[in-house]
C-alpha positions in Angstrom: 95.8 98.5 142.7 99.4 97.5 143.6 98.0 95.5 146.6 95.6 93.6 144.3 98.4 92.8 141.9 100.6 91.5 144.7 97.8 89.3 146.0 97.1 87.9 142.5 100.8 87.1 142.1 101.0 85.3 145.5 97.8 83.3 144.7 99.3 82.2 141.3 102.7 81.3 142.8 101.3 79.4 145.8 101.1 76.0 143.9 104.7 76.4 142.7 106.0 76.7 146.2 103.7 74.2 147.9 106.3 71.4 147.8 109.5 73.3 148.6 113.1 72.2 148.1 115.0 71.3 151.3 117.1 74.4 150.6 120.8 74.8 151.2 122.4 71.7 152.9 125.9 70.6 153.4 127.3 69.2 150.2 124.7 70.8 148.0 125.4 73.2 145.2 123.5 76.3 144.0 123.1 77.5 140.4 121.3 80.7 139.7 120.6 83.2 136.9 120.0 86.7 138.3 119.4 90.4 137.3 119.5 93.5 139.4 119.6 97.2 139.3 119.6 100.3 141.4 120.7 103.9 141.8 123.6 105.7 143.4 123.5 106.8 147.0 125.6 109.3 149.0 129.3 108.7 149.5 130.4 108.7 145.9 129.4 110.0 142.5 125.7 110.8 142.2 123.2 110.6 139.4 124.3 107.1 138.4 122.2 104.0 137.8 123.3 100.4 137.3 121.9 97.3 135.8 123.6 93.9 135.9 122.8 90.3 135.1 124.8 87.1 135.7 125.2 83.5 136.6 126.1 82.1 140.1 127.5 78.8 141.1 127.8 78.0 144.8 129.0 75.3 147.2 127.3 74.8 150.6 130.3 73.9 152.7 129.0 73.3 156.2 126.1 71.9 158.1 124.1 74.1 160.6 126.2 76.1 163.0 125.6 78.8 165.7 122.7 79.1 168.1 119.2 80.4 167.9 118.4 83.0 165.1 122.0 83.0 163.9 121.9 79.3 163.0 122.8 78.6 159.4 125.1 77.1 156.8 128.2 78.7 155.1 128.3 78.8 151.3 131.1 79.9 149.0 129.9 81.2 145.5 131.3 82.8 142.4 129.4 85.1 139.9 130.1 85.6 136.2 128.6 89.0 135.2 128.4 89.3 131.4 126.0 92.2 131.5 126.9 95.3 133.5 125.6 98.7 132.5 126.5 101.9 134.3 124.2 104.9 133.4 126.3 108.0 134.1 125.5 111.7 133.2 128.3 111.7 130.6 127.6 108.3 129.0 126.5 104.7 129.4 129.3 102.3 130.1 129.0 98.6 129.2 131.1 96.2 131.2 131.7 92.6 132.3 132.6 91.4 135.7 133.7 88.5 137.8 133.1 88.0 141.5 135.5 85.2 142.7 134.7 85.8 146.3 131.2 85.2 147.5 130.7 84.5 151.2 127.1 83.6 152.0 125.5 82.7 155.3 122.2 80.8 154.7 120.1 81.1 157.8 117.9 78.2 159.0 114.9 78.0 156.7 111.4 78.8 157.9 108.8 77.0 155.8 109.7 77.8 152.2 111.7 80.9 153.1 115.5 80.6 153.5 117.0 84.0 154.4 120.7 84.9 153.9 123.4 87.5 154.3 126.2 87.8 151.8 129.6 89.6 151.2 131.0 89.6 147.7 134.0 91.0 146.0 135.1 91.1 142.4 136.4 93.1 139.4 134.6 95.1 136.7 135.9 96.0 133.2 134.1 98.7 131.2 134.3 100.4 127.8 134.2 103.9 129.4 135.7 105.3 132.6 133.5 104.5 135.6 133.0 107.0 137.1 133.7 109.5 134.3 137.3 110.7 134.3 138.8 107.8 136.3 139.4 104.3 135.0 138.0 101.4 133.0 139.1 98.8 135.6 137.3 98.8 138.9 136.7 96.6 141.9 133.3 95.8 143.4 132.6 95.1 147.1 129.1 94.2 148.0 126.9 93.3 150.9 123.4 91.8 150.5 120.4 90.7 152.6 118.0 88.4 150.9 115.8 85.4 150.9 115.3 82.3 148.8 111.7 81.3 148.3 112.0 77.6 147.8 109.8 75.8 145.3 109.6 72.1 144.3 112.1 72.3 141.5 113.6 75.8 141.7 113.8 78.8 143.9 113.4 82.5 143.5 115.7 84.8 145.4 115.0 88.4 146.2 117.6 90.7 147.8 118.6 94.2 148.7 122.3 94.8 147.8 124.7 97.6 148.5 127.6 97.8 146.0 130.7 100.0 146.0 132.5 100.4 142.7 136.0 101.8 142.9 139.4 101.7 141.1 141.2 101.1 144.5 143.7 103.9 143.7 144.7 102.6 140.2 143.8 106.1 138.9 143.4 109.6 140.4 140.8 110.7 141.3 139.1 107.7 142.9 135.6 108.9 143.9 133.8 105.6 143.5 130.1 104.9 143.1 127.9 103.6 145.8 124.6 102.0 144.8 121.7 100.3 146.4 120.1 97.6 144.2 117.3 95.1 144.1 118.3 91.8 142.7 116.0 89.0 141.5 117.2 85.5 140.7 115.9 82.1 139.7 117.9 79.0 140.6 118.1 75.7 142.5 120.0 73.8 145.1 121.1 70.3 144.0 123.4 67.4 144.8 122.8 67.2 148.5 124.6 64.6 150.4 122.7 61.6 151.9 121.9 61.8 155.6 
């Protein structure tokens, strides 16, 4: 059944992506609305889930660099995160975040697929201590591997993201939370420079 559902979705989406955007190019910008969630992994507090949603704005700063399969373009991005939920055993914490440091390497596209690697850092403010017994102010460092599926007017991004949430020693103890998340976004690249 899941295979049939996947095939049906691909068949329905094929016309949407038949005329793909050119993707990230020097001088273009990215705007995206995204949502993601996941669960804690070893290396920090366990039994914790997260859900977050936000808005991204990015600037593609370079043309293609590096040889072979590493060839790509560098993008700087910022994320506003107005929805951040942390599901802990003791409570559910609601928070807001801001990621002012988004370093993204957009690999050379292959058809309508544009893969990328990303490193992101930011701050998270919550209404309850995260993790329980620590602090309401935390920092987030993240690494992601994903891809843009380029359509005629917009793209869909799908990524696997590792996120570490920690108070960076602002409070004791500082156990942190490590999560692996899946993130889905809808956005577009626009404002490319003329060649």
